Legacy VTK file of the C-alpha trace (Angstrom):
# vtk DataFile Version 3.0
C-alpha trace
ASCII
DATASET POLYDATA
POINTS 593 float
-28.402 -14.783 -20.649
-31.575 -15.199 -18.634
-31.403 -17.184 -15.392
-33.673 -20.119 -14.600
-36.020 -18.555 -12.023
-36.286 -20.055 -8.543
-39.760 -20.564 -7.083
-38.777 -20.874 -3.437
-35.892 -19.576 -1.388
-33.822 -22.734 -0.937
-30.091 -23.462 -0.837
-29.787 -23.211 -4.609
-31.535 -19.822 -4.538
-29.012 -18.599 -1.933
-26.194 -19.733 -4.220
-27.771 -18.145 -7.285
-28.510 -14.868 -5.508
-24.993 -14.522 -4.132
-23.483 -15.186 -7.557
-25.761 -12.710 -9.312
-25.180 -10.085 -6.605
-21.426 -10.443 -7.041
-21.767 -9.985 -10.799
-24.001 -6.931 -10.317
-21.582 -5.340 -7.842
-18.708 -6.105 -10.172
-20.429 -4.221 -12.986
-21.309 -1.297 -10.717
-18.118 -1.189 -8.635
-16.406 1.718 -10.373
-19.641 3.691 -10.568
-20.285 3.231 -6.847
-16.682 4.087 -5.952
-17.020 7.306 -7.943
-20.033 8.560 -5.946
-18.629 7.641 -2.517
-18.735 11.072 -0.846
-20.189 10.274 2.598
-19.102 9.832 5.367
-15.599 10.009 3.822
-14.820 10.443 0.152
-12.333 7.589 -0.045
-13.785 6.160 -3.248
-13.945 2.512 -2.144
-17.583 1.720 -1.286
-18.149 -0.258 -4.482
-14.927 -2.190 -4.003
-15.720 -2.920 -0.348
-19.194 -4.203 -1.194
-17.756 -6.376 -3.965
-15.089 -7.906 -1.706
-17.637 -8.571 1.039
-19.986 -10.336 -1.348
-17.123 -12.245 -2.945
-16.258 -13.672 0.469
-19.899 -14.730 0.913
-19.894 -16.420 -2.500
-16.680 -18.293 -1.669
-18.186 -19.627 1.566
-21.410 -20.756 -0.129
-19.507 -22.463 -2.942
-17.353 -24.251 -0.366
-20.480 -25.681 1.286
-21.839 -26.915 -2.047
-18.441 -28.330 -2.970
-18.172 -30.250 0.300
-21.550 -31.891 -0.264
-20.688 -32.839 -3.830
-17.359 -34.422 -2.836
-18.403 -36.267 0.325
-19.418 -39.888 -0.479
-23.009 -40.689 0.367
-23.815 -37.085 1.235
-26.893 -35.213 0.116
-26.560 -33.732 -3.318
-27.327 -30.282 -2.008
-26.886 -28.532 1.347
-29.915 -27.393 3.315
-31.198 -23.841 3.254
-29.729 -23.406 6.741
-26.310 -24.642 5.572
-26.215 -22.196 2.661
-27.615 -19.249 4.605
-25.152 -19.671 7.478
-22.266 -19.979 5.034
-23.373 -16.813 3.257
-23.512 -14.885 6.535
-20.214 -16.237 7.841
-18.405 -15.573 4.576
-19.668 -11.994 4.479
-18.699 -11.467 8.136
-15.081 -12.576 7.796
-14.661 -10.738 4.488
-16.500 -7.520 5.340
-14.714 -4.346 4.217
-15.356 -0.731 5.116
-18.561 0.871 6.347
-20.799 -0.444 3.607
-19.398 -3.966 3.544
-19.745 -4.305 7.298
-23.366 -3.202 7.137
-24.072 -5.591 4.242
-22.559 -8.443 6.254
-24.876 -7.755 9.185
-27.869 -7.464 6.880
-27.058 -10.895 5.411
-26.598 -12.245 8.914
-30.082 -11.038 9.843
-31.529 -12.740 6.775
-29.696 -15.950 7.642
-31.102 -15.952 11.181
-34.587 -16.280 9.718
-33.681 -18.609 6.852
-31.782 -20.968 9.167
-34.271 -20.848 12.068
-35.530 -24.332 11.219
-32.397 -26.247 10.357
-34.188 -28.961 8.377
-36.582 -26.766 6.412
-35.810 -27.232 2.695
-37.027 -23.804 1.626
-38.997 -20.719 2.550
-41.719 -18.848 0.645
-42.868 -15.262 0.189
-43.859 -14.634 3.824
-40.553 -16.129 4.956
-38.623 -13.821 2.645
-40.575 -10.816 3.950
-39.616 -11.748 7.499
-35.968 -12.280 6.500
-35.732 -8.864 4.842
-37.204 -7.229 7.933
-34.793 -9.036 10.213
-31.862 -8.112 7.989
-32.731 -4.410 7.963
-33.284 -4.338 11.724
-30.072 -6.192 12.577
-28.078 -3.927 10.294
-29.481 -0.850 12.023
-28.745 -2.253 15.472
-25.076 -2.664 14.538
-24.640 1.072 13.921
-23.738 3.191 16.927
-25.450 6.391 15.729
-27.549 5.995 12.569
-28.001 8.909 10.147
-30.760 9.406 7.565
-30.264 8.968 3.859
-27.843 6.038 3.723
-27.806 2.291 3.153
-29.804 1.575 6.323
-32.560 3.882 5.130
-32.630 1.986 1.846
-32.676 -1.372 3.663
-35.556 -0.298 5.898
-37.542 0.939 2.915
-36.985 -2.363 1.129
-38.275 -4.295 4.138
-41.268 -1.959 4.524
-42.210 -2.387 0.876
-41.762 -6.153 1.040
-44.093 -6.302 4.046
-46.975 -5.049 1.891
-46.347 -7.512 -0.959
-48.638 -10.474 -1.521
-47.583 -13.623 -3.271
-44.404 -15.634 -3.571
-40.739 -14.812 -3.414
-40.703 -13.088 -6.803
-43.405 -10.612 -5.795
-41.688 -9.917 -2.473
-38.292 -9.406 -4.126
-39.769 -7.018 -6.710
-41.503 -4.997 -3.997
-38.309 -4.791 -1.962
-36.357 -3.641 -5.006
-38.901 -0.910 -5.816
-38.981 0.258 -2.208
-35.198 0.401 -2.099
-35.109 2.348 -5.345
-37.541 4.949 -4.027
-35.502 5.426 -0.847
-32.263 5.660 -2.808
-33.692 8.357 -5.058
-34.569 10.351 -1.938
-31.162 10.191 -0.265
-29.862 13.526 -1.675
-32.681 15.315 0.098
-31.622 13.738 3.378
-27.861 14.318 3.257
-26.444 17.657 2.223
-23.155 16.074 1.115
-25.024 13.985 -1.449
-27.110 16.904 -2.636
-24.044 19.079 -3.180
-22.291 16.340 -5.151
-25.436 15.546 -7.157
-25.286 11.835 -6.338
-27.272 9.226 -4.492
-25.847 7.332 -1.531
-23.115 4.902 -2.587
-23.913 2.180 -0.050
-27.610 2.387 -0.859
-26.769 2.142 -4.557
-24.903 -1.071 -3.837
-27.805 -2.518 -1.874
-30.154 -1.769 -4.776
-27.814 -3.804 -7.001
-27.944 -6.695 -4.514
-31.751 -6.555 -4.394
-31.871 -6.394 -8.183
-29.982 -9.700 -8.147
-32.621 -11.076 -5.771
-35.305 -10.137 -8.304
-33.340 -11.896 -11.044
-33.021 -14.997 -8.850
-36.794 -15.419 -8.683
-37.871 -14.018 -12.068
-35.016 -15.060 -14.335
-34.579 -11.468 -15.519
-32.630 -8.576 -14.063
-34.451 -5.290 -13.464
-33.852 -3.162 -16.521
-33.501 -6.205 -18.795
-37.129 -6.751 -19.565
-38.050 -7.373 -15.969
-39.510 -5.022 -13.410
-37.800 -1.695 -13.225
-35.186 -0.051 -15.372
-32.349 0.188 -12.930
-30.874 2.893 -10.777
-28.018 5.118 -11.822
-25.484 6.862 -9.669
-26.171 10.487 -10.426
-29.361 12.057 -9.185
-30.360 13.515 -12.511
-29.971 10.108 -14.163
-32.103 8.082 -11.767
-35.003 6.344 -13.453
-38.035 5.066 -11.670
-39.169 1.440 -12.042
-41.866 2.670 -14.414
-39.166 4.147 -16.654
-39.752 7.838 -15.866
-37.020 10.070 -14.527
-37.391 11.339 -11.031
-35.690 14.694 -11.329
-33.207 15.866 -8.794
-34.741 14.630 -5.573
-36.724 11.550 -6.453
-40.420 11.079 -6.847
-42.011 12.199 -3.627
-40.944 15.778 -2.967
-37.684 17.032 -1.578
-36.169 14.071 0.240
-38.857 11.443 0.610
-37.325 9.508 3.459
-37.306 5.782 3.957
-40.780 5.121 2.596
-40.397 7.035 -0.678
-43.123 9.542 0.151
-43.618 12.407 2.531
-41.705 15.459 3.559
-38.112 16.380 3.988
-36.129 13.392 5.217
-38.900 11.531 6.992
-38.320 8.029 8.280
-35.161 6.060 7.599
-32.621 4.547 9.908
-29.249 5.131 8.956
-25.903 5.344 7.186
-23.600 3.951 4.681
-21.833 2.304 7.448
-21.266 3.170 11.028
-21.937 6.204 13.111
-21.570 9.640 11.623
-22.637 11.792 14.513
-19.299 13.614 14.635
-19.190 14.085 10.884
-22.290 16.239 10.936
-24.931 16.638 8.289
-22.477 17.904 5.732
-20.292 14.826 5.871
-16.823 14.305 7.253
-14.764 17.427 7.712
-11.105 18.222 8.283
-11.406 17.528 12.022
-12.658 13.976 11.455
-10.560 10.986 12.613
-7.473 10.135 10.573
-7.597 6.327 10.598
-9.999 3.572 9.656
-9.473 0.474 11.819
-11.039 -2.876 10.980
-10.441 -6.271 12.559
-12.065 -9.620 13.222
-12.474 -10.334 16.923
-13.011 -13.527 18.888
-14.790 -12.441 22.068
-17.867 -12.970 24.211
-20.974 -10.794 24.192
-20.192 -8.956 27.440
-16.670 -8.099 26.334
-18.008 -6.792 23.027
-20.574 -4.620 24.828
-17.721 -2.998 26.788
-15.694 -2.662 23.590
-18.532 -0.781 21.883
-18.599 1.764 24.690
-14.848 2.272 24.620
-14.574 2.578 20.836
-17.554 4.934 20.708
-15.609 7.257 23.001
-12.452 6.964 20.897
-13.915 7.907 17.522
-16.891 7.675 15.199
-18.298 5.558 12.371
-18.498 2.644 14.786
-20.028 -0.607 13.581
-19.678 -3.956 15.350
-21.355 -6.896 13.606
-21.469 -10.624 14.162
-22.193 -12.861 17.119
-21.604 -16.359 18.496
-18.075 -15.421 19.484
-16.907 -13.896 16.178
-17.252 -10.189 15.361
-16.189 -7.718 12.709
-15.205 -4.363 14.204
-15.015 -1.115 12.215
-14.270 2.368 13.574
-12.735 5.721 12.533
-10.261 7.054 15.116
-7.260 9.312 15.563
-5.466 6.772 17.769
-5.387 3.516 15.802
-3.253 1.826 18.451
-5.846 2.489 21.150
-8.574 0.960 18.973
-6.524 -2.207 18.506
-5.588 -2.331 22.203
-9.278 -2.151 23.066
-9.798 -5.215 20.898
-6.957 -7.050 22.644
-8.579 -6.348 26.013
-11.926 -7.638 24.715
-10.620 -10.824 23.115
-8.370 -11.880 20.244
-8.306 -9.491 17.277
-6.833 -10.584 13.945
-6.916 -9.617 10.278
-6.223 -6.101 11.494
-6.382 -3.415 8.777
-5.446 0.192 9.497
-5.939 2.785 6.748
-4.761 6.371 7.011
-7.237 8.581 5.213
-4.688 11.340 4.519
-5.175 15.086 4.746
-7.312 16.545 2.010
-8.279 13.105 0.809
-10.620 10.711 2.529
-12.383 13.291 4.717
-13.033 15.784 1.951
-14.303 15.752 -1.587
-10.827 16.688 -2.864
-8.359 13.958 -3.760
-4.648 14.131 -3.054
-2.266 13.827 -6.009
-1.578 10.146 -6.711
1.737 9.003 -5.290
4.333 7.714 -7.720
4.256 3.975 -8.359
7.282 1.937 -7.395
8.781 -0.168 -10.146
8.333 -3.606 -8.606
6.690 -5.254 -5.618
5.993 -8.709 -4.234
2.529 -9.693 -3.016
2.336 -12.874 -0.943
-0.368 -14.900 0.801
0.849 -16.034 4.235
-0.823 -18.437 6.704
0.062 -16.763 10.017
0.849 -13.470 11.704
4.455 -14.442 12.338
5.169 -15.115 8.687
3.288 -11.971 7.735
5.785 -10.003 9.788
8.711 -11.839 8.199
7.448 -11.219 4.669
6.686 -7.583 5.456
10.205 -7.030 6.797
11.492 -8.428 3.487
9.471 -5.798 1.648
6.456 -7.842 0.551
2.805 -6.786 0.655
1.010 -9.562 2.518
-2.467 -11.085 2.564
-3.178 -13.089 5.722
-4.935 -16.419 5.163
-6.452 -17.718 8.375
-6.989 -21.505 8.740
-10.133 -22.386 6.791
-10.475 -18.815 5.480
-8.601 -18.593 2.154
-8.543 -15.149 0.546
-10.768 -14.480 -2.469
-9.443 -13.180 -5.762
-10.742 -9.676 -4.997
-8.648 -9.556 -1.831
-5.557 -10.460 -3.845
-6.384 -7.807 -6.449
-6.746 -5.257 -3.664
-3.314 -6.238 -2.314
-1.796 -5.837 -5.774
-3.320 -2.348 -5.983
-2.078 -1.551 -2.470
1.463 -2.482 -3.492
1.201 0.428 -5.970
3.795 -0.921 -8.383
4.156 -1.155 -12.143
5.340 -4.754 -11.834
4.150 -7.280 -9.272
5.302 -10.792 -8.424
2.431 -12.767 -6.871
3.168 -15.642 -4.463
-0.015 -17.622 -3.550
1.943 -20.046 -1.281
-0.863 -22.624 -1.511
-1.664 -25.073 -4.303
-5.389 -24.584 -3.677
-5.054 -20.857 -4.385
-3.620 -21.323 -7.871
-6.833 -20.535 -9.741
-7.770 -17.729 -7.342
-4.362 -16.126 -7.789
-4.528 -16.562 -11.573
-7.884 -14.746 -11.650
-6.467 -11.942 -9.526
-3.422 -11.626 -11.782
-5.611 -11.430 -14.865
-7.762 -8.713 -13.308
-4.702 -6.707 -12.305
-3.321 -6.956 -15.828
-6.481 -5.363 -17.205
-5.647 -2.384 -14.963
-2.262 -1.951 -16.596
-0.166 -3.740 -13.963
2.418 -6.262 -15.142
1.903 -9.348 -12.965
3.900 -12.583 -12.812
2.373 -15.482 -10.870
4.886 -17.871 -9.335
2.984 -21.079 -8.385
4.397 -21.451 -4.879
2.609 -24.210 -2.988
3.859 -23.406 0.518
5.010 -20.392 2.477
8.503 -21.922 2.731
8.737 -21.872 -1.060
7.715 -18.223 -0.918
10.516 -17.542 1.587
13.021 -19.104 -0.812
11.691 -17.024 -3.709
11.749 -13.815 -1.663
15.349 -14.495 -0.597
16.609 -14.174 -4.194
14.306 -11.313 -5.190
16.253 -8.360 -6.623
14.102 -5.397 -7.774
17.027 -3.914 -9.724
17.127 -6.853 -12.152
15.039 -7.006 -15.297
11.535 -8.228 -14.456
11.805 -11.465 -16.445
15.187 -12.306 -14.918
13.901 -11.662 -11.406
10.834 -13.861 -11.980
12.977 -16.698 -13.370
15.335 -16.549 -10.379
12.454 -16.516 -7.889
10.671 -19.351 -9.693
13.829 -21.456 -9.722
14.402 -20.908 -5.993
10.820 -21.855 -5.165
10.927 -24.914 -7.421
14.150 -26.131 -5.813
12.548 -26.058 -2.359
10.778 -29.204 -1.215
8.028 -28.473 1.273
6.366 -30.395 4.052
3.983 -29.795 6.918
3.053 -31.561 10.135
-0.633 -31.436 11.042
-3.202 -33.153 13.257
-5.697 -35.410 11.465
-9.263 -34.138 11.864
-10.979 -37.422 10.978
-10.387 -41.011 9.960
-9.392 -41.232 6.313
-7.409 -43.129 3.715
-3.984 -41.713 2.865
-0.996 -42.736 0.758
0.683 -43.851 3.990
-2.298 -45.917 5.194
-5.397 -45.282 7.300
-5.171 -42.456 9.828
-7.422 -41.847 12.801
-8.671 -38.526 14.148
-5.943 -37.054 16.338
-3.058 -38.785 14.561
-0.018 -36.683 13.605
0.424 -36.522 9.826
3.588 -35.616 7.977
2.856 -34.385 4.440
5.666 -34.047 1.900
4.895 -32.024 -1.229
1.186 -32.266 -0.384
0.937 -36.050 0.137
0.775 -37.887 3.488
4.120 -39.647 3.940
4.216 -40.369 7.693
1.503 -41.209 10.236
2.554 -40.994 13.890
1.442 -40.316 17.435
4.145 -37.868 18.562
4.723 -34.486 16.906
8.487 -34.388 17.335
9.035 -38.006 16.239
6.831 -37.529 13.186
8.558 -34.276 12.245
11.977 -35.933 12.546
10.860 -38.774 10.273
9.623 -36.273 7.687
12.860 -34.311 7.857
14.946 -37.488 7.402
12.996 -38.429 4.302
13.415 -34.987 2.798
17.166 -34.774 3.513
17.806 -38.266 2.181
17.667 -36.660 -1.275
20.153 -33.977 -0.223
19.840 -30.346 0.774
21.746 -27.305 1.932
19.221 -25.345 4.010
16.339 -26.427 6.246
13.632 -23.878 7.053
11.335 -24.560 10.019
8.212 -22.469 10.626
6.619 -23.237 14.012
2.904 -22.879 14.630
1.509 -21.710 17.956
0.521 -25.258 18.964
3.883 -26.874 18.188
5.832 -28.190 21.228
8.378 -25.686 22.549
11.199 -28.230 22.337
10.670 -29.308 18.738
12.853 -26.642 17.097
15.878 -27.441 19.265
15.420 -31.172 18.722
15.265 -30.859 14.935
18.164 -28.380 14.800
20.310 -30.817 16.770
19.316 -33.708 14.512
20.287 -31.776 11.397
23.581 -30.616 12.888
24.588 -34.102 14.046
23.343 -36.143 11.091
23.670 -33.913 8.031
26.974 -32.090 7.605
27.021 -28.661 5.950
23.224 -28.265 6.212
22.079 -25.019 7.840
18.807 -24.512 9.716
16.603 -21.393 9.944
13.727 -21.221 12.447
10.766 -18.825 12.314
7.602 -18.383 14.382
4.540 -18.558 12.176
1.823 -17.887 14.734
-1.626 -19.346 14.244
-0.967 -20.885 10.835
-3.091 -24.060 10.792
-0.102 -26.439 10.672
1.966 -27.445 13.685
5.102 -27.125 11.581
6.122 -26.109 8.060
9.379 -27.509 6.686
11.349 -26.402 3.650
14.488 -28.034 2.258
16.585 -26.259 -0.353
LINES 1 594
593 0 1 2 3 4 5 6 7 8 9 10 11 12 13 14 15 16 17 18 19 20 21 22 23 24 25 26 27 28 29 30 31 32 33 34 35 36 37 38 39 40 41 42 43 44 45 46 47 48 49 50 51 52 53 54 55 56 57 58 59 60 61 62 63 64 65 66 67 68 69 70 71 72 73 74 75 76 77 78 79 80 81 82 83 84 85 86 87 88 89 90 91 92 93 94 95 96 97 98 99 100 101 102 103 104 105 106 107 108 109 110 111 112 113 114 115 116 117 118 119 120 121 122 123 124 125 126 127 128 129 130 131 132 133 134 135 136 137 138 139 140 141 142 143 144 145 146 147 148 149 150 151 152 153 154 155 156 157 158 159 160 161 162 163 164 165 166 167 168 169 170 171 172 173 174 175 176 177 178 179 180 181 182 183 184 185 186 187 188 189 190 191 192 193 194 195 196 197 198 199 200 201 202 203 204 205 206 207 208 209 210 211 212 213 214 215 216 217 218 219 220 221 222 223 224 225 226 227 228 229 230 231 232 233 234 235 236 237 238 239 240 241 242 243 244 245 246 247 248 249 250 251 252 253 254 255 256 257 258 259 260 261 262 263 264 265 266 267 268 269 270 271 272 273 274 275 276 277 278 279 280 281 282 283 284 285 286 287 288 289 290 291 292 293 294 295 296 297 298 299 300 301 302 303 304 305 306 307 308 309 310 311 312 313 314 315 316 317 318 319 320 321 322 323 324 325 326 327 328 329 330 331 332 333 334 335 336 337 338 339 340 341 342 343 344 345 346 347 348 349 350 351 352 353 354 355 356 357 358 359 360 361 362 363 364 365 366 367 368 369 370 371 372 373 374 375 376 377 378 379 380 381 382 383 384 385 386 387 388 389 390 391 392 393 394 395 396 397 398 399 400 401 402 403 404 405 406 407 408 409 410 411 412 413 414 415 416 417 418 419 420 421 422 423 424 425 426 427 428 429 430 431 432 433 434 435 436 437 438 439 440 441 442 443 444 445 446 447 448 449 450 451 452 453 454 455 456 457 458 459 460 461 462 463 464 465 466 467 468 469 470 471 472 473 474 475 476 477 478 479 480 481 482 483 484 485 486 487 488 489 490 491 492 493 494 495 496 497 498 499 500 501 502 503 504 505 506 507 508 509 510 511 512 513 514 515 516 517 518 519 520 521 522 523 524 525 526 527 528 529 530 531 532 533 534 535 536 537 538 539 540 541 542 543 544 545 546 547 548 549 550 551 552 553 554 555 556 557 558 559 560 561 562 563 564 565 566 567 568 569 570 571 572 573 574 575 576 577 578 579 580 581 582 583 584 585 586 587 588 589 590 591 592
């Protein structure tokens, strides 16, 4: 179905582009994964790009949703609002080399689009400038760029856009054609690609994203009656925008470089992700680092500059993107612990992901035999590091949801795959994640995984479900038992009000302490401990056998002892369990079974 074309680059165009790019990456994901041979053949470039863009889409949709729900607000966010949301969403959701580079490219675009906070839209010249800024910022994030990768494709797109005259549609079409030409030339610039007979995977993903940009402004996708006929993964299948095949090395000789013309590997800036100087021209070899380390980092500019130097000495494929106190760090190292410790010294790292490539797998073009699937696993979304540790100790695969940063469906699907089980029980632990979790479950089922979604609305309900989980039981029986345990657990949370608002318990002011029972405000108070005690009394008035308390980092130190004493003295035969949840958004989570 053809899209309604956008004339200018405004907030709606940002929303449309992100949505179309996500769809395009979804269609191309498996194809891109299959050609991922450089710098490491771990077969996840397409998936990483998809998850990064999905996070951007989620952030943009949240901005539009907030404007639609807020009384008296504008009907649509500004271009700056949408562009910043796109960049922030991509930053916090960036995965792998290619996703991290894409996030920085989008951040560069957003810096131009949001330069004038009140400007309703930008035109062709503005889009040209944004594409240039995006390509340059992406290159700057890479420690040691290499020719023939996504940065080469991004630079070529910006170069081609700079020569275009006219509005956004003409600029987008020029950028797409320039990117295509550079992509077709990548095998002549990287021996690993030439041997495998494929184009660069990250560059292929960027071409898909730019094709979505063309569709945003023309209403037609390249290859669907619009300009160009698409780009395919294998070199011998690549078609030029005029519909003619390019042969093995593209249209401008053997390796045309970033501008699509010239000699062997001229021009270009860089890589499918971070630095590949130790991998060499032929790609990653057996002596390459064993681990991929990725984390978000809260730190200042000077600390990050020191971190870059330290991580560059520890390993390769280094990319650090972001700014304004929040960064996404990606590096390949042999000592994963040292890479994380460097982040701790620089600031506060979180959402830490460590992947072991495995011998004969990620650093070569040969794949290890697939490990045997376990019969059953539990995948759970948890709101803090402390609970993540608790769930992991109980055998669950966890997805960390930071305050204000809910996971997207793709992240949940990835966790289901990581669990590597024939049967999976999915615990979203948040009422707002119900639809996201349902979409993830449906996707996993199409991959042959049997998934049961238990609609847990709080992490304390998930704890109750996990406590009765028995993998040896029949799947249906296990799901029924876990569902019953979760359903029999009333949940509450104690939080700080962010603004004045109407609640079921009356009007609250910013800074008030709110006690929510089963999602509704039941108590408004001024003291955390007093409010928590009032909530607990209300919950236990209906009976109970076990109280679960999960303390956030900002909860008073004395609150656990006070509530334990209250339960022991006032409610006979009721036990209390206390856990540390870490930075979980709420001061306190309460469960009563």
